[in-house]
N, C-alpha and C positions, 0 to 999 in steps of 0.2 A: 925464345931460344929452343925450347923443347919442341915446338911445332916445326921449326926449321930442321932440327935433327931428324925428326920423324919423316918429314918431307924428303930429306936426303936419302934416308933408308929406302923408302918406296921407290924413288927414282933409280937408285943403285940396283934394286932388285929387278925393276922393269928392264933396265939395260942388260942385266945378266940373263933374264929370261929370253930376251930377243936374240941372244946369241945361240939359242936352241941347245944348250948343253944339258938341259934337264930332260930332253926328249928321249934319248936312248934308254931302253929298259934296263940295261946293265948299269947305267949311272944311278938310276933310282934304286936298284937292288943294293948297290954298294952303300948308298945313303941309309937305307933301312938297316943294313947290317951294322953300320957305325952307331946308329941309335941303339940297336939291340945290345951291342958290346958295351956301350957307355952305361946303359941301364944296369946290366949285369954287374959292372964294376962298382956301381953306386947304390946297389940294393939297400945296404945298411944305411946310407945317408938319406935315401928316400924315406925309409921307415922312420928315421929320427926326425926328419922335417915334418912328416905327417903327425907324429906324436906331439911335436911342439904346437902345431897349428890346430889340431883337432882331437888330441888325446888318443889317437888310434894305436892299438897294439900292433906289433910287427906282423902278427898272424893276419889281422884284418886288413892291414895295409897291402900285404901281398895278395890275399884272396880277392880283394875288391878293387885294387888299383894296379900295382906293378905286374902281377901275374896276368891280368887281362890284357895289358899293353903288350907284354911279351908274346902272349898267345896270338894277338892280332898281327904282330910283325911276322910271326912264323906262318900264319895263314896267307898273308900277302906275298911273302917270299915264295911260297908254294904256287900261288895262283896268278901272280902278276903278269907273267908272259901270256897266259890265256886271256886275261882281262884286257890286255893291251892290243890284242890282235884285231884287225879289221873283221867285221861281222858281215858276211854276205847275206842278202835277203832276196826273196823271189823277185824276178824281173817281170813286169806286166808285158803282155803280148804287144802292146803299143810301143814298147821300148825294145823291140826284138833285136837280138845280138848286142846286148849291153850287159854290163856288170853293175849291179846295184849293191852298195855296201855302206856300212856305218863305220866311221873312223872316230875313235875316242881321242880327244885332244885336251890338254890341260887348259884351264881358264887363263892362268898367268900369275899375277901377284895376288895372293890370298891373305885375308886378315882372319885370324882365329882369336876370339875373345872367350876366355874360359872362366868358370865360377870357382868359388872357394870350397864347396862341400866335398868334391872329389878332385882336388886341384891337380893331382898328377895324372890320373886317368883321363879327365875331361880336357886336359891340355894336350897330352901326348897322343891319344887315340885319333882325334881329327888331324893332328900334325902328320902322323905316319900315313894316313890315307891321302892327304893332300900331296905329300911327297911321292907316294906310290903313283899318283896320277900325273906327276910331272910338273907341279907348280913350285913357285917360290913362296915362302911363308913369312908373315910377320905375326908373331905370337904376342898376345897380351894376357898374361895370367892375372889372377885377382890380387888386389892389394890386401884383401882380408886374410890371405894365407901367405904371409911374407916369407916364412922359412922355405916353403915348397917353391914359391915363385923365384926366390933367390937361387935355389939349387937348380931349378930348370934352366935359368939364365946361364949359370956356370956350366952346366952340362952341354947345352947347345953351343955356347961359345968355344968349348973345347973341341968340338967336332966339325962345326960348319962356319964358313965365313958369313958375315952379315949380309952380303949380297945374295945369299941363298936362303938362309933362315936367320931371322933376327928376333930377339926377345926385347920387348919394351915393358918395363915395370913402372909402377906408379898408380895413381888414382884417377879421379875424375878429369883432371886437366889432361892427362895423357890419353884417356879414353876419348875425350872431345877432339883432341888433336888428331888422333888416328881416324876418327869418323869423318873428319874434314877431307881426308885424302881420297884419291880415286883408286879404289881396288877393283879387281876383276871378279872377286867373290868374297862375301863375308859369311863367316860361320860363328854364330853367337850362341852360347849356353848361359842361361841365367834367368832373371825374373821377367815377368810379363811387362812390368813398367819400363825397364831398361830395354827390353826387346822392341817396344814401340819406338823408343828413341833411335835404336839401331836401324829400324826399317825406314824411319823418316830420313835419316842421314843417307841411307843407301839409295833412296829415291832421287837424290840430287844428281847422281851419275847413272841412274837406272841400273844399279849394281844388283845382281841376284844375291839373295841372302837366304841362309838356312837359320831358322830360329828353333833352338831346343829349349823349351820353357818348362812349365810345370802345371800346377793346378791341384784341385781337391780330388784326389783319386779315390773312388769308393771301393769298398770290399764287401761283397754280398755274402752272407752266410744264411743258408736256408735250413729247414728242419731236417733235411735228409743228409746234411753234412756230417762227416766224422769230426766231432767237435774237439777231441783231443789233438788230432793232427792239425786242424784248422787253427786252434789256439797257438800251437807250437810254431807254426810257420808264420802266422800273422805277427806274433810277438818278435820273432827273429827279424822279419822284414821291416816292421815299423820302427824298431829301436836300434837297428843297424846304423852305425855312424851317428848315434844319439838322435835318430829321427831326421837327420839332415840329408835326406835322399829324395831326389825329385820324383822317383817312382814308388816311394813308400806309400802304404795304405794311409790315406789322410783320415778316413773315418770308416767305421763299420756300420753297415745296415744289416741288422740281424732279425730273423723271424722272431716275433715277440714271444713265441712259445719256447724258444731255446736260449733266449738272451741270458738269463741268470746262470744257466748251466755253462754257457760259453764264458761268462765272466769268471766263474770259479776255475775253469780250466786255464784262463789267462793268468789268474793269480798264481796258480801252480807253476806255470811256465816261466813267469817272471822270476820266481824264486829259484827255479832250476837253472835258468840261463844266466841270471845276474847276481844271485845270492840274496841273503837277507838284507844286505846294505849295498845296493847298486852304486850309490855315490862313492863308496870306498872301493869299488871293484876297479882294479887297475886296467882291465880290459874293456871297460865301459867308457866311451869317449866323452868329450865336453862340447859345450856350445861354443861357436866360433868366437864370439865377443860379447861384451856387456850389452850392447844395443839389442842383439837378437835374444840374449838371455832375458832381458826385461820384457821384450815383446811377447815371448812365449809364456812367461809367468803370468802376464796380463790376460792370457787366454784361458787360464785354468779357473774354473768355477769351483771353489773349495767345497761347496755344499753338494756337488755332483761327483766328487772324486770317490772312487771305490778302491782304487789301487794307487799307491804312490802319492804324488803331490808335493813332496818335500824337495828342497833345492839348497844349493850352496853357492852363493854368488862369488865367493872368493875362488872357488874351484871351477866356476862356470858349469856346474853340473845340476841337472834336473832329473829326479827319479823317473823311471818309466811310469807313466801316469795314464790311468784309464778312467774315463768319466761315463756315467750312465744318465738316463733321463734327459739327454741333450735334445734340444729342438733346433730347427733351422734358424731360429732367431737369436740363438746364443752367439756370443762373440767368437767362440772357437770355430763356428761354422761360417764366419764372415770372411775368412781369408785362408790361404794355404798355411797350414800350421808349421811345417818344416822344422819340427822339433819333437821331443819324446812325449807327446800328449795324444791319446787316442780316444776320441769321443765315440760312443755307441748309440746309434739311433735304431728304431725298430720299424718293421713293416708287418702287415697282416697277410697280404697276398703278393707273392713274388711276381705275378704277372703285372702288377701295378708299377713296378720299378722303372721300365722304360719311359712311361709317361711322367713319372715323378722326376726323372733326371733330364728329360728332353729340353726343359727351359733353363737348365743350368749350364755354365760354361763347360765345354768339352774337356774332359780330363786327359792327362798324359797316360795314365794307366787305369786299368779296370780289372778287378779280381772277383772271382766267383768260387765259393766253396759249396759244393752240392754233390750228392750222389745220384742226381737225376739228370741223365744226358739231355733229355728234351728241354729241361730248364736251362742248362748251360748253353745249349745251342740257341735257344730263343734270345737269351740275354746278350750273347756275343754277336748275334745278328742285328738286333734292334737297337742296341746302345752304341753311341758314337764315342770313340776314344782312340788314343794313339796306339797302344798295345796292351797286352795283359796276359793273365794266366787263369787256368782253371785248376782249383785245388792247390794253388801255390801263389807266392807273391815275388816280385822283383826279378826272378831269375831270367825272364825274357830279355832283360837288359844285357845279360852276358852270353846270349846265344847268337854267335857271330854270323850264322847263315841266314838270319832274318833282319830286315830293316828295323831300325829304332828311330822313332820320331813322334811328334805330336800331330794334332789336328785342331783346326780352329784356334781357340785361345791358348791351347797347350803347345802350339808351335807349327812350323811348316818345314818340309824337307825331312830327310832321314839320312842315316849313315850306318856304319858297321859292315865289315866284310866287303862283298861285291857292291852293295849299295853305297858304302862309303867311297869306294873308288869311283863309282859313277857320279856321286854327288859333286866331286871335285873335277869331273871331266865334262867337257862339252861334246855331244855326239853329233858329228857332222854327217849329213846324208849326202851321198855322192853317187852320181850315175856316170859310169865310164862308157861312152858310146863309141862304137866303131864308125869309121868314115863311110862305110858302105854296108848295107844299102841305106839310102837316104829317101825315105818314103815321102812322096810328093803331097800327100793329102793334107798336111798342116799348112802348106804355103798358099798364098793367094796367087792367082785368082781362084776362088772357091768354085767348085762345080757340083752338080747333082751326084755324080758318081763318087766323088771324094767325100761328100757328106754321108752317103750310104756306107762307105768304108769306115768313116769315123764312128758312126753309130754302131757299126758291127763290132769295132774294137772296144768302144767305151759304153758298155751297157751293164 
């Protein structure tokens, strides 16, 4: 029954898209403004839903989710007319008296599958970019964040008909039913394991897919770094959203000569940012559910903990935890942590790091803390990763004028701002040729003179 309902939604959206009502820029702008107004009206409800699902404070909810979405809508409303225009490109001499241009067109019916860790941001941001590009959209928010998913469904149904934007809630059964359908583009954010399933399903119809995944993102701290600043920023980025951030530093690689000093600075920063008892800090979030709570606790090696380590299963809270003397063989290094546990490994020579990391899966993010420009330039050039920062963490995610996405095992494709608009647009290459002149050299019968002319033009 659910599969038939989903099939009917997709068919309804395809018929609506083929009426070309989503093509005018003014239609898209009105849709974006309706989303903006609905979000503004429900800011308090969004914050409450995120508190229920993830224990987020209203401050963090706005800073990391609602505010970013509103900022993206404002950017798109400002730039959508420019982004939608045909782009003229130089015409080669062989196509004399022609106009060559690129026309951006929507793909059609788009499926967006979002995760639970930033359930509002990572559902709404790709949605508004898909709408700005002129598509219809089927949204599938995560079942692990039920309060936010229910609110998104209510908000979308208040402003759009199902034939334009539809929200499908549920779990694995609904995911499977959706992936059986023929979409024109799929945008998925989540784990690598599910990403592989999405890509397999997309191959059935040769549907293009964007995968925003994750991985073990390293944070390099060398001996020239400002350790107090490095500790402050690493602790903020790692334990934001209780460590459940795809671009959080997964582990630290510190120069062995400054490791202990860095750890002391981290101890100070955890107390400053989260207090003496982080578990009782109302602004410190919680783990999404018991399954993930137990998994994260299983990664903590008690004999290697230097900060934190305590947890409360009833509250689903784990203290900000730092571990030292960690090796690549420890359990905590065997998978993406995605929680408030920070292992610290060491190195002796920073120039060895590219070779150390080259045989490991390519991470979504890469961070370097160093006062040496030559060092940061070498690492940024030689290491492969999705995106990153020098002397900071996470903030590249919220920089809308740059693409955000992974590489290799951490994903494919990108979005945000202009790149988000183009991700949901097909770029048609068009040559508009005049009837005259019609150069004879391309037609048979071929002659020696015509061959000379062709060689003159095409060289």
